[in-house]
C-alpha positions as a Python dict, from the first residue, in 0.01 Angstrom:
ca = {
    (1, 'M'): (0, 0, 0),
    (2, 'V'): (112, -259, -253),
    (3, 'K'): (413, -462, -147),
    (4, 'G'): (646, -562, -428),
    (5, 'T'): (755, -923, -470),
    (6, 'G'): (981, -864, -771),
    (7, 'P'): (1358, -814, -770),
    (8, 'D'): (1465, -540, -525),
    (9, 'A'): (1105, -534, -391),
    (10, 'R'): (967, -395, -719),
    (11, 'I'): (592, -406, -775),
    (12, 'T'): (487, -645, -1051),
    (13, 'A'): (158, -677, -1241),
    (14, 'K'): (75, -981, -1027),
    (15, 'D'): (119, -773, -708),
    (16, 'V'): (-128, -514, -841),
    (17, 'E'): (-381, -783, -935),
    (18, 'V'): (-359, -946, -590),
    (19, 'F'): (-399, -606, -427),
    (20, 'A'): (-702, -525, -642),
    (21, 'V'): (-875, -850, -539),
    (22, 'S'): (-785, -850, -170),
    (23, 'G'): (-804, -473, -109),
    (24, 'P'): (-581, -273, 122),
    (25, 'P'): (-461, -440, 443),
    (26, 'P'): (-636, -347, 766),
    (27, 'P'): (-482, -44, 938),
    (28, 'A'): (-219, -120, 1196),
    (29, 'A'): (-299, -59, 1559),
    (30, 'A'): (-207, 290, 1673),
    (31, 'P'): (112, 300, 1879),
    (32, 'A'): (62, 339, 2249),
    (33, 'A'): (97, 692, 2381),
    (34, 'P'): (429, 751, 2559),
    (35, 'A'): (412, 748, 2933),
    (36, 'V'): (392, 1098, 3078),
    (37, 'A'): (641, 1166, 3354),
    (38, 'A'): (511, 1274, 3690),
    (39, 'P'): (504, 1651, 3724),
    (40, 'A'): (820, 1795, 3872),
    (41, 'A'): (815, 1966, 4207),
    (42, 'A'): (772, 2343, 4197),
    (43, 'P'): (1091, 2547, 4237),
    (44, 'P'): (1142, 2701, 4581),
    (45, 'G'): (941, 3020, 4626),
    (46, 'M'): (667, 2927, 4374),
    (47, 'P'): (330, 2787, 4469),
    (48, 'A'): (286, 2427, 4351),
    (49, 'A'): (-36, 2502, 4164),
    (50, 'A'): (128, 2772, 3948),
    (51, 'F'): (406, 2547, 3820),
    (52, 'E'): (360, 2317, 3522),
    (53, 'D'): (652, 2126, 3368),
    (54, 'I'): (609, 2131, 2989),
    (55, 'P'): (837, 1904, 2784),
    (56, 'L'): (1062, 2086, 2540),
    (57, 'T'): (996, 2064, 2168),
    (58, 'N'): (1285, 1986, 1934),
    (59, 'V'): (1320, 2354, 1841),
    (60, 'R'): (1346, 2452, 2204),
    (61, 'Q'): (1596, 2174, 2274),
    (62, 'V'): (1825, 2289, 1991),
    (63, 'N'): (1789, 2651, 2101),
    (64, 'D'): (1870, 2554, 2460),
    (65, 'M'): (2175, 2358, 2343),
    (66, 'H'): (2311, 2658, 2149),
    (67, 'M'): (2232, 2904, 2426),
    (68, 'S'): (2413, 2689, 2683),
    (69, 'H'): (2733, 2721, 2475),
    (70, 'L'): (2696, 3100, 2444),
    (71, 'P'): (2886, 3197, 2763),
    (72, 'T'): (3193, 3005, 2646),
    (73, 'L'): (3180, 3181, 2309),
    (74, 'L'): (3164, 3525, 2471),
    (75, 'T'): (3489, 3478, 2662),
    (76, 'V'): (3690, 3531, 2341),
    (77, 'T'): (3823, 3887, 2331),
    (78, 'P'): (3864, 4045, 1988),
    (79, 'V'): (4206, 4200, 1930),
    (80, 'L'): (4285, 4466, 1672),
    (81, 'I'): (4646, 4524, 1572),
    (82, 'T'): (4738, 4813, 1346),
    (83, 'I'): (5070, 4805, 1164),
    (84, 'L'): (5195, 5126, 1007),
    (85, 'C'): (5415, 5078, 705),
    (86, 'A'): (5577, 5388, 556),
    (87, 'S'): (5839, 5451, 296),
    (88, 'L'): (6122, 5676, 414),
    (89, 'T'): (6249, 5733, 60),
    (90, 'P'): (6117, 6094, 48),
    (91, 'L'): (6338, 6174, 350),
    (92, 'V'): (6663, 6071, 180),
    (93, 'P'): (6733, 6415, 28),
    (94, 'A'): (6686, 6582, 367),
    (95, 'V'): (6921, 6331, 533),
    (96, 'R'): (7182, 6388, 262),
    (97, 'W'): (7151, 6767, 312),
    (98, 'V'): (7207, 6723, 689),
    (99, 'Q'): (7506, 6495, 619),
    (100, 'Y'): (7659, 6742, 377),
    (101, 'H'): (7618, 7046, 604),
    (102, 'T'): (7707, 6877, 935),
    (103, 'G'): (7980, 6647, 818),
    (104, 'L'): (7807, 6332, 947),
    (105, 'T'): (7941, 6017, 779),
    (106, 'H'): (7651, 5780, 831),
    (107, 'H'): (7529, 5660, 492),
    (108, 'V'): (7166, 5626, 402),
}
């Protein structure tokens, strides 16, 4: 890879010429493999030979994180409230009839 020596690390014609003469740099040494942890002890009730501790991949870690929050999300109880709104205007003539024939004085 050509390294730029121009302003803001831009590649100049001189950089390309130097790269063409000298060739690509030698490959960097491979990073050392991460140390593998000692296998965990088998859970009680399982034979030791049948148990193998496999490190989680990123997908499994994210899934595990979301699943561990699931019980707290399920404790929310949905509530449904129904409100009945009705107009009593159609009943006014009937109320007036009852008032007229019974002598009630309550006004509607």
